[in-house]
All heavy atoms as an XYZ file, in Angstrom:
697
protein
N     -14.695     51.347     31.566
C     -15.139     50.086     32.150
C     -14.190     49.640     33.266
O     -14.629     49.079     34.253
C     -15.230     49.030     31.052
C     -15.796     47.715     31.536
S     -17.374     47.801     32.373
C     -18.479     47.805     31.010
N     -12.903     49.891     33.099
C     -11.938     49.474     34.123
C     -12.158     50.213     35.438
O     -11.997     49.650     36.508
C     -10.511     49.696     33.645
C     -10.068     48.706     32.617
C      -8.600     48.910     32.314
N      -8.168     48.044     31.257
C      -7.547     46.902     31.460
N      -7.315     46.500     32.676
N      -7.181     46.162     30.444
N     -12.518     51.483     35.330
C     -12.742     52.260     36.544
C     -13.975     51.745     37.287
O     -13.980     51.669     38.515
C     -12.904     53.731     36.180
C     -12.881     54.644     37.353
C     -12.767     56.075     36.933
C     -12.583     56.924     38.161
N     -12.295     58.300     37.836
N     -15.010     51.368     36.540
C     -16.214     50.802     37.155
C     -15.896     49.465     37.819
O     -16.342     49.202     38.942
C     -17.317     50.633     36.113
C     -18.619     50.015     36.613
C     -19.274     50.922     37.642
C     -19.533     49.746     35.452
N     -15.113     48.617     37.140
C     -14.742     47.324     37.726
C     -13.905     47.508     38.987
O     -14.065     46.767     39.958
C     -13.978     46.477     36.715
C     -14.896     45.771     35.758
O     -16.097     45.681     35.974
N     -14.341     45.272     34.673
N     -13.006     48.489     38.970
C     -12.181     48.731     40.153
C     -13.041     49.212     41.317
O     -12.872     48.774     42.458
C     -11.094     49.748     39.832
C     -10.127     49.944     40.944
C      -8.944     50.751     40.513
C      -8.007     50.835     41.701
N      -6.660     51.069     41.338
N     -13.997     50.099     41.025
C     -14.900     50.585     42.066
C     -15.760     49.454     42.613
O     -15.915     49.316     43.833
C     -15.792     51.711     41.510
O     -14.964     52.744     40.981
C     -16.688     52.270     42.592
N     -16.314     48.632     41.723
C     -17.137     47.506     42.168
C     -16.316     46.495     42.962
O     -16.808     45.903     43.922
C     -17.804     46.827     40.975
C     -18.965     47.585     40.336
C     -19.493     46.811     39.131
C     -20.074     47.839     41.325
N     -15.053     46.299     42.574
C     -14.177     45.391     43.324
C     -13.953     45.904     44.738
O     -13.994     45.127     45.707
C     -12.830     45.244     42.626
O     -12.953     44.576     41.424
N     -13.719     47.198     44.864
C     -13.486     47.767     46.190
C     -14.747     47.738     47.049
O     -14.682     47.487     48.253
C     -12.948     49.189     46.067
C     -11.531     49.203     45.536
O     -10.788     48.254     45.704
N     -11.170     50.285     44.873
N     -15.896     47.978     46.446
C     -17.157     47.897     47.194
C     -17.425     46.448     47.616
O     -17.854     46.191     48.742
C     -18.325     48.477     46.362
C     -19.658     48.217     47.030
C     -18.126     49.959     46.132
N     -17.154     45.508     46.717
C     -17.317     44.092     47.064
C     -16.373     43.703     48.193
O     -16.756     42.952     49.101
C     -17.071     43.218     45.844
N     -15.153     44.218     48.158
C     -14.193     43.944     49.229
C     -14.678     44.534     50.552
O     -14.554     43.900     51.607
C     -12.825     44.504     48.860
C     -11.669     44.154     49.783
C     -11.472     42.646     49.850
C     -10.413     44.828     49.310
N     -15.255     45.725     50.510
C     -15.811     46.330     51.718
C     -16.945     45.475     52.288
O     -16.980     45.206     53.499
C     -16.325     47.739     51.419
C     -17.039     48.434     52.570
C     -16.048     48.778     53.671
C     -17.765     49.663     52.079
N     -17.855     45.016     51.418
C     -18.931     44.141     51.883
C     -18.373     42.824     52.434
O     -18.889     42.288     53.417
C     -19.936     43.859     50.771
C     -20.973     44.922     50.594
C     -21.158     45.531     49.360
C     -21.785     45.316     51.636
C     -22.114     46.506     49.186
C     -22.745     46.294     51.484
C     -22.908     46.899     50.251
N     -17.335     42.308     51.811
C     -16.722     41.075     52.298
C     -16.106     41.245     53.674
O     -16.242     40.381     54.543
N     -15.434     42.356     53.882
C     -14.832     42.629     55.192
C     -15.918     42.795     56.253
O     -15.812     42.250     57.354
C     -13.921     43.869     55.115
C     -12.678     43.556     54.283
C     -13.524     44.348     56.496
C     -11.840     44.763     53.934
N     -16.975     43.527     55.911
C     -18.083     43.688     56.864
C     -18.754     42.352     57.166
O     -19.146     42.084     58.309
C     -19.104     44.681     56.315
C     -18.675     46.142     56.267
C     -19.741     46.988     55.582
C     -18.374     46.659     57.652
N     -18.884     41.515     56.149
C     -19.500     40.202     56.362
C     -18.640     39.346     57.281
O     -19.154     38.675     58.184
C     -19.711     39.506     55.020
N     -17.331     39.363     57.071
C     -16.445     38.564     57.921
C     -16.417     39.095     59.352
O     -16.383     38.321     60.309
C     -15.041     38.550     57.325
N     -16.458     40.409     59.503
C     -16.455     40.992     60.847
C     -17.754     40.734     61.599
O     -17.779     40.756     62.828
C     -16.187     42.496     60.770
C     -14.765     42.903     60.425
C     -14.664     44.416     60.293
C     -13.797     42.391     61.465
N     -18.824     40.482     60.874
C     -20.104     40.220     61.543
C     -20.093     38.896     62.298
O     -20.956     38.678     63.148
C     -21.240     40.229     60.523
O     -21.186     39.069     59.728
N     -19.146     38.049     62.011
C     -19.065     36.756     62.715
C     -18.519     36.903     64.125
O     -18.497     35.927     64.875
C     -18.200     35.785     61.919
S     -18.936     35.310     60.365
N     -18.073     38.090     64.491
C     -17.566     38.297     65.847
C     -18.678     38.262     66.882
O     -18.434     37.955     68.042
C     -16.812     39.631     65.928
C     -15.542     39.706     65.079
C     -14.947     41.103     65.155
C     -14.546     38.659     65.520
N     -19.904     38.575     66.458
C     -21.037     38.545     67.364
C     -22.220     37.876     66.667
O     -22.533     38.208     65.527
C     -21.412     39.970     67.784
O     -22.589     39.944     68.560
N     -22.867     36.954     67.343
C     -23.988     36.232     66.747
C     -25.166     37.163     66.490
O     -25.989     36.900     65.603
C     -24.392     35.024     67.626
C     -25.303     34.059     66.874
C     -25.047     35.475     68.899
C     -24.633     33.301     65.798
N     -25.244     38.278     67.210
C     -26.359     39.203     66.995
C     -26.224     39.980     65.685
O     -27.194     40.569     65.218
C     -26.470     40.168     68.172
O     -25.308     40.961     68.256
N     -25.053     39.979     65.099
C     -24.826     40.698     63.841
C     -24.915     39.800     62.605
O     -24.653     40.259     61.502
C     -23.447     41.368     63.866
C     -23.221     42.430     64.921
C     -21.774     42.893     64.893
C     -24.158     43.594     64.712
N     -25.265     38.537     62.784
C     -25.214     37.590     61.679
C     -26.218     37.925     60.572
O     -25.960     37.667     59.403
C     -25.376     36.134     62.176
C     -24.861     35.145     61.145
C     -26.796     35.831     62.546
C     -23.400     35.161     60.970
N     -27.347     38.527     60.910
C     -28.321     38.922     59.887
C     -27.731     39.979     58.962
O     -27.847     39.886     57.737
C     -29.603     39.437     60.533
C     -30.700     39.859     59.567
C     -31.195     38.662     58.761
C     -31.842     40.511     60.312
N     -27.067     40.984     59.549
C     -26.412     42.006     58.739
C     -25.248     41.411     57.950
O     -24.976     41.821     56.819
C     -25.919     43.155     59.622
C     -27.025     43.808     60.391
C     -27.079     43.716     61.780
C     -28.031     44.498     59.738
C     -28.102     44.313     62.488
C     -29.065     45.092     60.445
C     -29.093     44.991     61.814
O     -30.113     45.573     62.507
N     -24.586     40.456     58.561
C     -23.496     39.773     57.883
C     -23.958     38.990     56.673
O     -23.273     38.957     55.648
N     -25.125     38.375     56.783
C     -25.657     37.635     55.636
C     -26.033     38.580     54.498
O     -25.824     38.274     53.325
C     -26.861     36.792     56.058
C     -26.512     35.665     57.001
S     -25.271     34.546     56.361
C     -26.233     33.677     55.164
N     -26.582     39.746     54.844
C     -26.884     40.744     53.821
C     -25.606     41.216     53.133
O     -25.543     41.282     51.900
C     -27.621     41.942     54.439
C     -27.814     43.077     53.470
C     -28.736     42.981     52.449
C     -27.043     44.226     53.577
C     -28.902     44.018     51.549
C     -27.202     45.258     52.692
C     -28.130     45.163     51.669
N     -24.584     41.520     53.919
C     -23.305     41.945     53.339
C     -22.679     40.822     52.526
O     -22.045     41.066     51.498
C     -22.350     42.389     54.440
S     -22.809     43.929     55.233
N     -22.880     39.596     52.975
C     -22.350     38.451     52.256
C     -22.983     38.312     50.876
O     -22.287     38.103     49.879
C     -22.588     37.183     53.082
O     -22.165     36.056     52.397
N     -24.286     38.443     50.816
C     -24.987     38.338     49.535
C     -24.559     39.472     48.606
O     -24.267     39.240     47.416
C     -26.515     38.338     49.753
C     -27.264     38.507     48.449
C     -26.942     37.055     50.441
N     -24.490     40.678     49.130
C     -24.084     41.814     48.294
C     -22.642     41.664     47.812
O     -22.330     41.946     46.649
C     -24.250     43.130     49.070
C     -25.681     43.495     49.345
S     -26.671     43.622     47.850
C     -25.902     45.015     47.068
N     -21.762     41.211     48.681
C     -20.369     40.999     48.297
C     -20.226     39.930     47.232
O     -19.441     40.071     46.284
N     -20.992     38.846     47.372
C     -20.947     37.774     46.367
C     -21.447     38.274     45.013
O     -20.840     37.998     43.980
C     -21.801     36.589     46.818
C     -21.204     35.772     47.884
S     -19.976     34.675     47.225
C     -19.764     33.614     48.606
N     -22.563     38.989     45.021
C     -23.140     39.478     43.765
C     -22.167     40.420     43.059
O     -21.917     40.289     41.854
C     -24.503     40.154     44.021
C     -25.544     39.109     44.401
C     -24.963     40.945     42.802
C     -26.861     39.682     44.876
N     -21.605     41.362     43.799
C     -20.673     42.302     43.190
C     -19.400     41.610     42.708
O     -18.869     41.945     41.640
C     -20.339     43.425     44.163
C     -21.482     44.389     44.475
C     -21.064     45.374     45.546
C     -21.924     45.108     43.223
N     -18.916     40.643     43.458
C     -17.725     39.897     43.033
C     -17.982     39.126     41.752
O     -17.141     39.110     40.846
C     -17.292     38.923     44.126
O     -16.874     39.608     45.256
N     -19.127     38.497     41.669
C     -19.469     37.735     40.467
C     -19.593     38.659     39.264
O     -19.124     38.328     38.164
C     -20.754     36.922     40.702
C     -20.469     35.788     41.680
C     -21.311     36.380     39.399
C     -21.693     35.083     42.187
N     -20.188     39.830     39.461
C     -20.306     40.790     38.354
C     -18.928     41.207     37.854
O     -18.670     41.235     36.647
C     -21.137     42.014     38.792
C     -22.603     41.628     38.941
C     -20.989     43.162     37.803
C     -23.462     42.706     39.566
N     -18.020     41.508     38.775
C     -16.676     41.940     38.384
C     -15.937     40.816     37.669
O     -15.301     41.038     36.626
C     -15.878     42.426     39.612
C     -14.422     42.644     39.271
C     -16.491     43.686     40.170
N     -16.033     39.607     38.182
C     -15.326     38.481     37.558
C     -15.892     38.204     36.170
O     -15.131     37.958     35.216
C     -15.388     37.238     38.466
C     -14.546     37.476     39.713
C     -14.907     35.999     37.725
C     -14.721     36.445     40.785
N     -17.204     38.257     36.008
C     -17.796     38.063     34.683
C     -17.389     39.169     33.721
O     -17.119     38.908     32.549
C     -19.305     37.969     34.763
C     -19.815     36.620     35.181
C     -21.082     36.494     35.706
C     -19.046     35.490     35.064
C     -21.568     35.260     36.103
C     -19.509     34.256     35.450
C     -20.778     34.139     35.970
N     -17.334     40.412     34.187
C     -16.912     41.511     33.322
C     -15.459     41.347     32.901
O     -15.104     41.599     31.749
C     -17.102     42.863     34.020
C     -18.522     43.312     34.128
C     -19.116     43.596     32.756
O     -18.456     44.129     31.879
N     -20.368     43.229     32.585
N     -14.615     40.933     33.810
C     -13.202     40.720     33.463
C     -13.050     39.559     32.490
O     -12.216     39.605     31.601
C     -12.376     40.489     34.721
C     -12.254     41.729     35.586
C     -11.416     41.467     36.812
N     -10.052     41.095     36.490
C      -9.077     41.959     36.235
N      -9.327     43.251     36.274
N      -7.856     41.544     35.960
N     -13.861     38.531     32.665
C     -13.814     37.396     31.744
C     -14.325     37.797     30.367
O     -13.792     37.356     29.350
C     -14.656     36.234     32.305
O     -14.184     35.910     33.601
C     -14.557     35.015     31.431
N     -15.329     38.640     30.340
C     -15.906     39.092     29.073
C     -14.880     39.824     28.219
O     -14.839     39.662     26.997
C     -17.100     40.002     29.360
C     -17.786     40.542     28.145
C     -18.960     41.424     28.559
C     -19.616     42.069     27.368
N     -20.695     42.970     27.797
N     -14.035     40.624     28.852
C     -13.023     41.390     28.131
C     -11.650     40.729     28.163
O     -10.643     41.373     27.905
C     -12.953     42.815     28.690
C     -14.225     43.572     28.450
C     -15.067     43.902     29.500
C     -14.603     43.929     27.172
C     -16.248     44.587     29.285
C     -15.781     44.611     26.929
C     -16.597     44.937     27.990
O     -17.769     45.602     27.759
N     -11.601     39.442     28.507
C     -10.387     38.625     28.480
C      -9.276     39.169     29.370
O      -8.103     39.058     29.046
C      -9.870     38.447     27.040
C     -10.850     37.774     26.140
C     -11.538     38.505     25.180
C     -11.112     36.420     26.257
C     -12.461     37.895     24.345
C     -12.026     35.800     25.431
C     -12.702     36.538     24.469
N      -9.652     39.779     30.471
C      -8.675     40.185     31.472
C      -8.481     39.025     32.438
O      -9.447     38.457     32.942
C      -9.153     41.406     32.263
C      -9.095     42.676     31.452
O      -8.355     42.693     30.457
O      -9.784     43.638     31.822
N      -7.251     38.680     32.703
C      -6.996     37.601     33.645
C      -7.302     38.033     35.069
O      -7.049     39.176     35.442
N      -7.871     37.152     35.846
C      -8.168     37.437     37.248
C      -7.302     36.528     38.100
O      -7.509     35.321     38.134
C      -9.663     37.205     37.556
O     -10.444     37.971     36.647
C      -9.989     37.628     38.968
N      -6.310     37.115     38.761
C      -5.415     36.330     39.601
C      -6.080     36.030     40.929
O      -7.087     36.628     41.289
C      -4.105     37.087     39.816
C      -3.331     37.293     38.533
C      -2.040     38.002     38.796
C      -1.320     38.194     37.474
N      -0.100     38.949     37.629
N      -5.501     35.124     41.667
C      -6.106     34.689     42.930
C      -6.082     35.783     43.981
O      -6.859     35.744     44.931
C      -5.411     33.435     43.447
C      -3.983     33.677     43.832
C      -2.896     33.578     43.026
C      -3.506     34.087     45.111
N      -1.765     33.904     43.729
C      -2.106     34.211     45.002
C      -4.119     34.353     46.328
C      -1.315     34.598     46.073
C      -3.325     34.738     47.387
C      -1.946     34.845     47.257
N      -5.213     36.789     43.854
C      -5.157     37.849     44.854
C      -5.867     39.116     44.388
O      -5.632     40.187     44.939
C      -3.711     38.141     45.247
C      -2.872     38.565     44.060
O      -3.310     38.545     42.921
N      -1.648     38.943     44.337
N      -6.731     39.005     43.420
C      -7.535     40.146     42.972
C      -8.564     40.472     44.054
O      -9.075     39.573     44.723
C      -8.231     39.802     41.651
C      -8.836     40.979     40.980
N     -10.131     41.366     41.208
C      -8.322     41.875     40.101
C     -10.394     42.432     40.497
N      -9.312     42.767     39.813
N      -8.879     41.754     44.256
C      -9.830     42.120     45.327
C     -11.198     41.440     45.217
O     -11.818     41.137     46.237
C      -9.969     43.640     45.175
C      -8.704     44.078     44.554
C      -8.280     42.954     43.656
N     -11.657     41.161     44.009
C     -12.965     40.512     43.884
C     -12.911     39.047     44.339
O     -13.888     38.543     44.902
C     -13.483     40.611     42.454
O     -12.610     39.957     41.568
N     -11.789     38.382     44.132
C     -11.642     37.003     44.609
C     -11.543     36.991     46.134
O     -12.169     36.152     46.802
C     -10.395     36.338     43.981
C     -10.473     36.341     42.462
C     -10.202     34.923     44.520
C     -11.572     35.475     41.891
N     -10.785     37.923     46.684
C     -10.677     38.027     48.141
C     -12.030     38.372     48.751
O     -12.416     37.826     49.788
C      -9.604     39.064     48.523
C      -8.234     38.581     48.037
C      -9.587     39.316     50.021
C      -7.146     39.605     48.147
N     -12.782     39.259     48.085
C     -14.112     39.627     48.570
C     -15.050     38.429     48.549
O     -15.861     38.255     49.468
C     -14.681     40.754     47.719
N     -14.948     37.586     47.516
C     -15.796     36.401     47.451
C     -15.465     35.444     48.592
O     -16.360     34.862     49.206
C     -15.649     35.705     46.102
C     -16.637     34.598     45.892
S     -16.547     33.894     44.255
C     -17.307     35.189     43.310
N     -14.181     35.297     48.887
C     -13.775     34.445     50.002
C     -14.284     34.990     51.330
O     -14.841     34.254     52.145
C     -12.244     34.309     50.025
C     -11.735     33.598     51.228
C     -11.899     32.229     51.358
C     -11.102     34.288     52.244
C     -11.433     31.562     52.484
C     -10.638     33.640     53.365
C     -10.809     32.269     53.481
N     -14.114     36.293     51.547
C     -14.570     36.897     52.795
C     -16.092     36.870     52.916
O     -16.626     36.744     54.023
C     -14.070     38.333     52.900
C     -12.575     38.503     53.153
C     -12.197     39.970     53.073
C     -12.182     37.910     54.481
N     -16.783     36.950     51.798
C     -18.249     36.914     51.836
C     -18.781     35.528     52.169
O     -19.915     35.391     52.618
C     -18.821     37.361     50.491
O     -18.521     38.709     50.264
N     -17.972     34.513     51.955
C     -18.430     33.163     52.277
C     -18.240     32.808     53.750
O     -18.786     31.808     54.219
C     -17.699     32.140     51.401
O     -16.333     32.108     51.734
N     -17.504     33.620     54.490
C     -17.221     33.325     55.906
C     -18.495     33.243     56.751
O     -18.669     32.276     57.508
C     -16.206     34.334     56.482
C     -16.085     34.203     57.986
C     -14.859     34.148     55.825
N     -19.448     34.206     56.675
C     -20.654     34.079     57.502
C     -21.512     32.873     57.150
O     -22.135     32.275     58.022
C     -21.431     35.368     57.248
C     -20.479     36.304     56.668
C     -19.427     35.511     56.001
N     -21.526     32.489     55.894
C     -22.294     31.317     55.488
C     -21.685     30.064     56.100
O     -22.405     29.222     56.664
C     -22.343     31.218     53.948
C     -23.053     32.453     53.383
C     -23.032     29.941     53.501
C     -22.906     32.631     51.906
N     -20.371     29.942     56.030
C     -19.703     28.791     56.646
C     -19.846     28.818     58.166
O     -19.994     27.766     58.799
C     -18.227     28.784     56.253
C     -17.942     28.576     54.774
C     -16.458     28.739     54.503
C     -18.438     27.233     54.309
N     -19.828     29.985     58.742
C     -20.010     30.147     60.191
C     -21.393     29.669     60.608
O     -21.540     28.930     61.590
C     -19.796     31.623     60.543
C     -19.993     31.980     61.987
C     -19.103     31.562     62.957
C     -21.076     32.760     62.378
C     -19.286     31.911     64.286
C     -21.248     33.121     63.688
C     -20.359     32.692     64.641
O     -20.534     33.035     65.956
N     -22.411     30.074     59.867
C     -23.781     29.674     60.183
C     -23.981     28.167     60.000
O     -24.630     27.519     60.822
C     -24.758     30.463     59.309
C     -26.203     30.492     59.737
C     -26.335     31.092     61.119
C     -27.019     31.294     58.753
N     -23.414     27.608     58.950
C     -23.514     26.161     58.723
C     -22.833     25.396     59.858
O     -23.351     24.385     60.345
C     -22.921     25.787     57.356
C     -23.833     26.298     56.247
C     -22.708     24.293     57.232
C     -23.250     26.159     54.856
N     -21.676     25.892     60.302
C     -20.966     25.244     61.412
C     -21.790     25.288     62.688
O     -21.888     24.281     63.407
C     -19.609     25.935     61.632
O     -18.869     25.915     60.425
C     -18.827     25.257     62.724
N     -22.404     26.422     62.978
C     -23.246     26.534     64.171
C     -24.432     25.577     64.090
O     -24.781     24.922     65.078
C     -23.721     27.988     64.358
C     -22.551     28.855     64.793
C     -24.838     28.085     65.373
C     -22.866     30.324     64.851
N     -25.041     25.477     62.936
C     -26.187     24.572     62.771
C     -25.767     23.128     63.014
O     -26.454     22.383     63.721
C     -26.819     24.754     61.378
C     -27.536     26.099     61.297
C     -27.783     23.612     61.062
C     -27.991     26.477     59.908
N     -24.624     22.720     62.450
C     -24.195     21.329     62.629
C     -23.740     21.035     64.046
O     -23.901     19.914     64.540
C     -23.092     20.967     61.637
C     -23.618     20.596     60.292
C     -23.262     21.340     59.183
C     -24.461     19.518     60.128
C     -23.762     21.004     57.920
C     -24.957     19.178     58.882
C     -24.600     19.930     57.782
N     -23.180     22.009     64.729
C     -22.739     21.773     66.115
C     -23.945     21.622     67.042
O     -23.981     20.746     67.904
C     -21.827     22.916     66.588
C     -20.476     22.818     65.907
C     -21.661     22.897     68.104
C     -19.546     23.974     66.185
N     -24.954     22.463     66.871
C     -26.070     22.487     67.803
C     -27.301     21.698     67.324
O     -28.322     21.739     67.998
C     -26.477     23.933     68.105
C     -25.424     24.655     68.881
C     -24.708     25.675     68.297
C     -25.149     24.315     70.191
C     -23.734     26.361     69.000
C     -24.187     24.992     70.909
C     -23.470     26.014     70.305
N     -27.222     20.975     66.232
C     -28.399     20.257     65.743
C     -28.786     19.071     66.644
O     -29.936     18.736     66.745
C     -28.205     19.787     64.316
C     -27.308     18.596     64.160
C     -27.267     18.115     62.734
C     -26.401     16.884     62.660
N     -26.378     16.339     61.346
N     -27.802     18.467     67.301
C     -28.107     17.315     68.168
C     -28.533     17.747     69.555
O     -29.058     16.928     70.320
C     -26.879     16.425     68.266
C     -26.551     15.767     66.941
O     -27.484     15.560     66.140
O     -25.363     15.472     66.702
N     -28.360     18.974     69.909
C     -28.690     19.449     71.254
C     -30.151     19.837     71.397
O     -30.632     20.021     72.489
C     -27.816     20.614     71.631
C     -26.370     20.204     71.726
C     -25.528     21.325     72.198
N     -24.113     20.928     72.151
C     -23.175     21.573     72.732
N     -23.446     22.645     73.420
N     -21.930     21.163     72.651
N     -30.844     20.009     70.303
C     -32.246     20.447     70.390
C     -33.199     19.280     70.485
O     -32.964     18.178     70.225
C     -32.607     21.294     69.180
């Protein structure tokens, strides 16, 4: 089970990094949102599995970092919406 959690953590971290990098160009935001959703889902699965087996999850665990990075495109999109909502 630990090997599966480690693999899922690394995949979630990869999706999180891809999601954060998608904010460099507005044309990539759709792919970034997909990576964001996948990163969040995988991070939540890993955190729930670690909680189930009473493993502590520190703040610098790859799944926590992946969850943070996966939230970047969502916050980016919300910021763009609020900035440009009065201009339309």
